[in-house]
C-alpha positions, 0 to 999 in steps of 0.5 A: 371642596373635595371632588366627591362633594356637590358641584353647586357650591365652591368652598376655599381656604385662604391663609392671610387672605389677599383682598383681591381674592376675597373680592373675586370670591364674593363676586363668584359666590365662592365661600371663603374660610380664612386664617391669619398665621405667620408663614415663617413659623411652620409649627404655627401654620399646622393648626389652621391648615389641619382645621381647614383640611378637616373641613374638606378644604384643599390646603398646602403643606406647612413646609411648602408655605414656609419655604416659599416665604423664605428667599434664602430657602428658595435659593437653597432649593435652586442651588442644591437641586441644580435648577440653574446650571452654573450657579445662581448669579445674574448680571445687570443686563440679564432680562428679568421675568416674572412667571405666574403659575396656578397649582392644583393637586400638585400640578403646576400650570404656567399661565403667564410670563411677563418681562421687565422692559426699560419702560415698565412691564410687557406681557407676554414676554417676547421669548422664543418657544424653546426659551419659554418652555425652559422658563416654565420647566424650571419654575414648575420644578421648583414648585414640585421641590417645595411641595406646593399643591394649591393656589397661585405662585409668583416667581422671578426669573433672570435669563442668563447666558447659562439659561433661566435662573430663579431669583425669587418665588412666593405663594400668592398673586402677583402685585398689580398691574401684572394680573391686568396685563394677563387679562388685557393680553389674553382675557385670562383672569388670574384671580378667577383662576386662583379660585378654581385651583383653590377649590380643586379644579383645573383651569384651561390654558389661555394663549395671549392674542396680543401684547399688553404693556404697563408703565407706572405713574409717578407722583405728583401727576395729572392724567389727561383723561379726555385724551385717554378716553379717545384711545381704545388701546389704553387702560388706566389701572389704580389698585384699590389698596395702593397709596401710589397712583397706579399704572397705565396699561396699553395693548398692542400687536407687537412689542415694538408697537407697545414701546412706541405707545408707552412713549407717546402716552408719556406726554399725557401724564403731567408729572412724568412716569417712574 
């Protein structure tokens, strides 16, 4: 929907639509136009993008989608533009992060940084304000260089002694359970935010007011749901499209408490966690 159109109906374009965004659009009454195309083929992308743009919908340049679909092209952008001083090499002990961004009119907002911990995932990542700002800056710089304009993006970053190093970036929502962690920690709905920016609207930033952690459930497994039901800090997540069982998500007031709760909950999962 262009900005001069009436605001009572939202219309968006989804390329190779994510079922999570389709479901969210149905719940929100957002009209969806979609197309399926090979994002690695820039020429093949141009026709559906041009048709959607002609219909008044916001679309990304074909080049941006092709670049973000190609890990080698992403690393070339990082290297050639010196986004990671000292090179792109990372060590096994470097803290791994994922950064969720929402872009509208070429403006990129980092709405969540998640850390990979020994037990699973922690959101928000336990970073100093300066480090978090450095991470956000390098990610938004990459999206600028790629020419990304609209929608969510998911970027992987390693914290090295030289600073943050981008290891991967792709268009689209993060895999589960990252959206659930973002919602549990601060109440921000990534899918709903994605619909906003895809329809040309800005989103309000949300500051997390607690921590949320996730541990993947292994298979085979059995969850003592009676015990989980009496623990208010526990949420069980099963992605609708996933074949594997899913995740346990907990919230806590600190990273230390989150780690303790994850450890104590492992006893409730028969079959172990992975």
